[in-house]
N, CA, C and O atoms as CSV, one atom per row, in Angstrom:
chain,resi,resn,atom,element,x,y,z
A,1,MET,N,N,117.074,130.419,139.055
A,1,MET,CA,C,115.760,129.920,138.747
A,1,MET,C,C,115.822,129.119,137.434
A,1,MET,O,O,116.448,129.547,136.464
A,2,ARG,N,N,115.183,127.991,137.422
A,2,ARG,CA,C,115.191,127.151,136.226
A,2,ARG,C,C,114.023,127.512,135.314
A,2,ARG,O,O,112.950,127.916,135.763
A,3,ALA,N,N,114.272,127.353,134.033
A,3,ALA,CA,C,113.205,127.607,133.060
A,3,ALA,C,C,112.211,126.457,133.106
A,3,ALA,O,O,112.576,125.312,133.371
A,4,LYS,N,N,110.972,126.772,132.848
A,4,LYS,CA,C,109.970,125.702,132.846
A,4,LYS,C,C,110.149,124.816,131.612
A,4,LYS,O,O,110.619,125.281,130.574
A,5,PRO,N,N,109.780,123.562,131.726
A,5,PRO,CA,C,109.968,122.651,130.591
A,5,PRO,C,C,109.080,123.057,129.409
A,5,PRO,O,O,107.976,123.573,129.584
A,6,SER,N,N,109.589,122.812,128.222
A,6,SER,CA,C,108.828,123.173,127.035
A,6,SER,C,C,107.632,122.241,126.877
A,6,SER,O,O,107.659,121.086,127.302
A,7,ILE,N,N,106.610,122.759,126.271
A,7,ILE,CA,C,105.369,122.006,126.062
A,7,ILE,C,C,105.453,121.342,124.691
A,7,ILE,O,O,105.703,122.005,123.685
A,8,LYS,N,N,105.242,120.032,124.662
A,8,LYS,CA,C,105.247,119.299,123.408
A,8,LYS,C,C,103.944,119.568,122.663
A,8,LYS,O,O,102.854,119.389,123.207
A,9,ARG,N,N,104.075,119.999,121.416
A,9,ARG,CA,C,102.896,120.225,120.593
A,9,ARG,C,C,102.624,118.973,119.761
A,9,ARG,O,O,103.550,118.271,119.354
A,10,GLU,N,N,101.361,118.709,119.518
A,10,GLU,CA,C,101.001,117.589,118.650
A,10,GLU,C,C,101.076,118.034,117.210
A,10,GLU,O,O,100.692,119.155,116.877
A,11,LEU,N,N,101.568,117.163,116.356
A,11,LEU,CA,C,101.604,117.484,114.935
A,11,LEU,C,C,100.188,117.500,114.381
A,11,LEU,O,O,99.368,116.659,114.750
A,12,PRO,N,N,99.897,118.442,113.508
A,12,PRO,CA,C,98.566,118.429,112.888
A,12,PRO,C,C,98.454,117.268,111.903
A,12,PRO,O,O,99.461,116.765,111.405
A,13,LEU,N,N,97.247,116.857,111.635
A,13,LEU,CA,C,97.021,115.792,110.671
A,13,LEU,C,C,97.260,116.311,109.264
A,13,LEU,O,O,97.053,117.491,108.980
A,14,ASP,N,N,97.691,115.433,108.403
A,14,ASP,CA,C,97.902,115.767,107.006
A,14,ASP,C,C,96.554,116.074,106.352
A,14,ASP,O,O,95.595,115.336,106.580
A,15,PRO,N,N,96.444,117.131,105.551
A,15,PRO,CA,C,95.140,117.483,104.980
A,15,PRO,C,C,94.595,116.472,103.978
A,15,PRO,O,O,93.378,116.355,103.831
A,16,MET,N,N,95.459,115.745,103.290
A,16,MET,CA,C,94.970,114.822,102.264
A,16,MET,C,C,94.692,113.418,102.818
A,16,MET,O,O,93.672,112.815,102.488
A,17,TYR,N,N,95.585,112.904,103.649
A,17,TYR,CA,C,95.461,111.534,104.144
A,17,TYR,C,C,95.060,111.435,105.616
A,17,TYR,O,O,94.837,110.332,106.116
A,18,ASN,N,N,94.964,112.564,106.318
A,18,ASN,CA,C,94.620,112.589,107.745
A,18,ASN,C,C,95.517,111.660,108.558
A,18,ASN,O,O,95.035,110.840,109.341
A,19,SER,N,N,96.820,111.798,108.364
A,19,SER,CA,C,97.782,110.931,109.023
A,19,SER,C,C,98.946,111.752,109.558
A,19,SER,O,O,99.476,112.616,108.859
A,20,ARG,N,N,99.340,111.485,110.788
A,20,ARG,CA,C,100.496,112.164,111.366
A,20,ARG,C,C,101.799,111.641,110.773
A,20,ARG,O,O,102.793,112.364,110.723
A,21,VAL,N,N,101.797,110.395,110.325
A,21,VAL,CA,C,103.004,109.813,109.729
A,21,VAL,C,C,103.335,110.533,108.420
A,21,VAL,O,O,104.502,110.800,108.132
A,22,VAL,N,N,102.320,110.841,107.642
A,22,VAL,CA,C,102.541,111.559,106.389
A,22,VAL,C,C,103.024,112.976,106.683
A,22,VAL,O,O,103.872,113.501,105.962
A,23,THR,N,N,102.493,113.597,107.733
A,23,THR,CA,C,102.953,114.924,108.129
A,23,THR,C,C,104.425,114.895,108.507
A,23,THR,O,O,105.179,115.796,108.140
A,24,ARG,N,N,104.833,113.877,109.230
A,24,ARG,CA,C,106.248,113.749,109.600
A,24,ARG,C,C,107.120,113.553,108.366
A,24,ARG,O,O,108.220,114.099,108.292
A,25,LEU,N,N,106.636,112.775,107.393
A,25,LEU,CA,C,107.381,112.563,106.160
A,25,LEU,C,C,107.536,113.883,105.401
A,25,LEU,O,O,108.618,114.186,104.897
A,26,ILE,N,N,106.472,114.656,105.319
A,26,ILE,CA,C,106.525,115.945,104.634
A,26,ILE,C,C,107.520,116.866,105.330
A,26,ILE,O,O,108.284,117.569,104.669
A,27,ASN,N,N,107.515,116.864,106.660
A,27,ASN,CA,C,108.448,117.713,107.395
A,27,ASN,C,C,109.896,117.283,107.169
A,27,ASN,O,O,110.793,118.126,107.163
A,28,ARG,N,N,110.136,115.994,106.986
A,28,ARG,CA,C,111.502,115.514,106.728
A,28,ARG,C,C,111.946,115.872,105.312
A,28,ARG,O,O,113.123,116.154,105.085
A,29,VAL,N,N,111.019,115.862,104.363
A,29,VAL,CA,C,111.348,116.176,102.975
A,29,VAL,C,C,111.553,117.681,102.796
A,29,VAL,O,O,112.314,118.110,101.927
A,30,MET,N,N,110.879,118.472,103.612
A,30,MET,CA,C,110.884,119.928,103.469
A,30,MET,C,C,112.287,120.508,103.639
A,30,MET,O,O,113.031,120.130,104.545
A,31,GLN,N,N,112.625,121.433,102.748
A,31,GLN,CA,C,113.893,122.137,102.831
A,31,GLN,C,C,113.623,123.638,102.806
A,31,GLN,O,O,112.800,124.114,102.024
A,32,ASN,N,N,114.314,124.374,103.658
A,32,ASN,CA,C,114.213,125.832,103.721
A,32,ASN,C,C,112.790,126.319,103.968
A,32,ASN,O,O,112.430,127.406,103.517
A,33,GLY,N,N,111.984,125.550,104.665
A,33,GLY,CA,C,110.642,125.976,105.029
A,33,GLY,C,C,109.634,125.929,103.900
A,33,GLY,O,O,108.553,126.502,104.029
A,34,LYS,N,N,109.946,125.275,102.810
A,34,LYS,CA,C,109.033,125.226,101.659
A,34,LYS,C,C,108.131,124.006,101.782
A,34,LYS,O,O,108.370,122.965,101.169
A,35,LYS,N,N,107.097,124.162,102.584
A,35,LYS,CA,C,106.222,123.038,102.885
A,35,LYS,C,C,105.356,122.651,101.694
A,35,LYS,O,O,105.121,121.463,101.472
A,36,THR,N,N,104.875,123.621,100.923
A,36,THR,CA,C,104.008,123.280,99.791
A,36,THR,C,C,104.767,122.488,98.731
A,36,THR,O,O,104.198,121.599,98.097
A,37,VAL,N,N,106.042,122.801,98.536
A,37,VAL,CA,C,106.853,122.051,97.574
A,37,VAL,C,C,107.029,120.617,98.065
A,37,VAL,O,O,106.930,119.669,97.285
A,38,ALA,N,N,107.291,120.465,99.359
A,38,ALA,CA,C,107.458,119.128,99.937
A,38,ALA,C,C,106.153,118.346,99.848
A,38,ALA,O,O,106.171,117.147,99.567
A,39,GLN,N,N,105.020,119.008,100.084
A,39,GLN,CA,C,103.729,118.326,99.984
A,39,GLN,C,C,103.487,117.847,98.559
A,39,GLN,O,O,103.036,116.720,98.356
A,40,GLU,N,N,103.780,118.682,97.576
A,40,GLU,CA,C,103.605,118.282,96.178
A,40,GLU,C,C,104.441,117.058,95.853
A,40,GLU,O,O,103.965,116.138,95.187
A,41,GLN,N,N,105.691,117.038,96.322
A,41,GLN,CA,C,106.575,115.912,96.035
A,41,GLN,C,C,106.077,114.631,96.686
A,41,GLN,O,O,106.085,113.570,96.062
A,42,VAL,N,N,105.645,114.724,97.938
A,42,VAL,CA,C,105.169,113.531,98.652
A,42,VAL,C,C,103.876,113.022,98.026
A,42,VAL,O,O,103.717,111.817,97.831
A,43,TYR,N,N,102.956,113.922,97.712
A,43,TYR,CA,C,101.685,113.490,97.118
A,43,TYR,C,C,101.890,112.887,95.734
A,43,TYR,O,O,101.198,111.940,95.361
A,44,LYS,N,N,102.833,113.427,94.976
A,44,LYS,CA,C,103.126,112.861,93.664
A,44,LYS,C,C,103.733,111.464,93.812
A,44,LYS,O,O,103.400,110.549,93.059
A,45,ALA,N,N,104.628,111.312,94.791
A,45,ALA,CA,C,105.224,109.996,95.045
A,45,ALA,C,C,104.162,108.995,95.495
A,45,ALA,O,O,104.207,107.826,95.114
A,46,PHE,N,N,103.205,109.455,96.307
A,46,PHE,CA,C,102.135,108.576,96.757
A,46,PHE,C,C,101.230,108.170,95.597
A,46,PHE,O,O,100.762,107.032,95.549
A,47,SER,N,N,100.979,109.086,94.663
A,47,SER,CA,C,100.140,108.728,93.518
A,47,SER,C,C,100.861,107.711,92.633
A,47,SER,O,O,100.233,106.795,92.102
A,48,LEU,N,N,102.178,107.871,92.473
A,48,LEU,CA,C,102.944,106.875,91.711
A,48,LEU,C,C,102.949,105.530,92.417
A,48,LEU,O,O,102.862,104.485,91.770
A,49,LEU,N,N,103.048,105.550,93.734
A,49,LEU,CA,C,103.028,104.313,94.513
A,49,LEU,C,C,101.684,103.598,94.355
A,49,LEU,O,O,101.637,102.380,94.181
A,50,ALA,N,N,100.611,104.353,94.416
A,50,ALA,CA,C,99.282,103.757,94.253
A,50,ALA,C,C,99.103,103.202,92.841
A,50,ALA,O,O,98.481,102.156,92.655
A,51,GLU,N,N,99.642,103.896,91.862
A,51,GLU,CA,C,99.525,103.454,90.469
A,51,GLU,C,C,100.302,102.169,90.224
A,51,GLU,O,O,99.820,101.263,89.543
A,52,LYS,N,N,101.511,102.094,90.785
A,52,LYS,CA,C,102.353,100.926,90.539
A,52,LYS,C,C,101.918,99.701,91.333
A,52,LYS,O,O,102.007,98.578,90.837
A,53,THR,N,N,101.444,99.908,92.570
A,53,THR,CA,C,101.066,98.764,93.389
A,53,THR,C,C,99.612,98.366,93.198
A,53,THR,O,O,99.243,97.220,93.452
A,54,GLY,N,N,98.787,99.301,92.755
A,54,GLY,CA,C,97.367,99.000,92.596
A,54,GLY,C,C,96.623,98.972,93.923
A,54,GLY,O,O,95.492,98.492,93.998
A,55,ARG,N,N,97.264,99.489,94.972
A,55,ARG,CA,C,96.653,99.531,96.302
A,55,ARG,C,C,96.588,100.976,96.767
A,55,ARG,O,O,97.076,101.886,96.095
A,56,ASP,N,N,95.979,101.168,97.924
A,56,ASP,CA,C,95.945,102.480,98.543
A,56,ASP,C,C,97.368,102.892,98.894
A,56,ASP,O,O,98.124,102.092,99.445
A,57,ALA,N,N,97.741,104.130,98.583
A,57,ALA,CA,C,99.113,104.583,98.790
A,57,ALA,C,C,99.486,104.615,100.265
A,57,ALA,O,O,100.595,104.229,100.635
A,58,LEU,N,N,98.569,105.071,101.106
A,58,LEU,CA,C,98.873,105.148,102.538
A,58,LEU,C,C,99.067,103.756,103.126
A,58,LEU,O,O,99.936,103.549,103.973
A,59,GLU,N,N,98.266,102.816,102.680
A,59,GLU,CA,C,98.388,101.428,103.155
A,59,GLU,C,C,99.737,100.835,102.746
A,59,GLU,O,O,100.402,100.186,103.553
A,60,ALA,N,N,100.137,101.057,101.498
A,60,ALA,CA,C,101.418,100.536,101.025
A,60,ALA,C,C,102.580,101.218,101.743
A,60,ALA,O,O,103.584,100.574,102.048
A,61,PHE,N,N,102.448,102.512,102.015
A,61,PHE,CA,C,103.493,103.253,102.713
A,61,PHE,C,C,103.660,102.757,104.137
A,61,PHE,O,O,104.786,102.548,104.590
A,62,THR,N,N,102.556,102.564,104.852
A,62,THR,CA,C,102.660,102.092,106.236
A,62,THR,C,C,103.204,100.664,106.284
A,62,THR,O,O,103.937,100.313,107.209
A,63,GLU,N,N,102.851,99.839,105.297
A,63,GLU,CA,C,103.402,98.488,105.254
A,63,GLU,C,C,104.914,98.538,105.026
A,63,GLU,O,O,105.662,97.766,105.626
A,64,GLY,N,N,105.356,99.442,104.165
A,64,GLY,CA,C,106.785,99.609,103.929
A,64,GLY,C,C,107.509,100.080,105.182
A,64,GLY,O,O,108.623,99.639,105.465
A,65,LEU,N,N,106.878,100.975,105.928
A,65,LEU,CA,C,107.473,101.430,107.185
A,65,LEU,C,C,107.596,100.292,108.179
A,65,LEU,O,O,108.608,100.176,108.870
A,66,GLU,N,N,106.573,99.449,108.258
A,66,GLU,CA,C,106.616,98.313,109.162
A,66,GLU,C,C,107.725,97.344,108.785
A,66,GLU,O,O,108.347,96.732,109.653
A,67,ASN,N,N,107.971,97.205,107.474
A,67,ASN,CA,C,109.000,96.277,107.010
A,67,ASN,C,C,110.408,96.754,107.347
A,67,ASN,O,O,111.298,95.930,107.559
A,68,ILE,N,N,110.628,98.058,107.400
A,68,ILE,CA,C,111.981,98.545,107.653
A,68,ILE,C,C,112.259,98.822,109.122
A,68,ILE,O,O,113.404,99.078,109.495
A,69,LYS,N,N,111.234,98.775,109.960
A,69,LYS,CA,C,111.431,99.004,111.390
A,69,LYS,C,C,112.189,97.831,112.012
A,69,LYS,O,O,112.046,96.692,111.567
A,70,PRO,N,N,112.977,98.100,113.018
A,70,PRO,CA,C,113.628,96.979,113.704
A,70,PRO,C,C,112.584,96.189,114.510
A,70,PRO,O,O,111.578,96.729,114.970
A,71,GLN,N,N,112.863,94.915,114.655
A,71,GLN,CA,C,111.911,94.067,115.394
A,71,GLN,C,C,112.120,94.265,116.854
A,71,GLN,O,O,111.428,93.651,117.666
């Protein structure tokens, strides 16, 4: 008998930016299950990004992602 296929769960939205992309970034940064530490690091990086660019951090981040994606 074969096992039934696993059910894909949707990632929850990020509490600060309401974005699944930010949630994925936090999950990639996270080490040893320390999600709050990873969230602090990502949010601090986003605040520095907003300060240096003078734009919304999420907007600048998504633009950067678009620039590095293959065409």
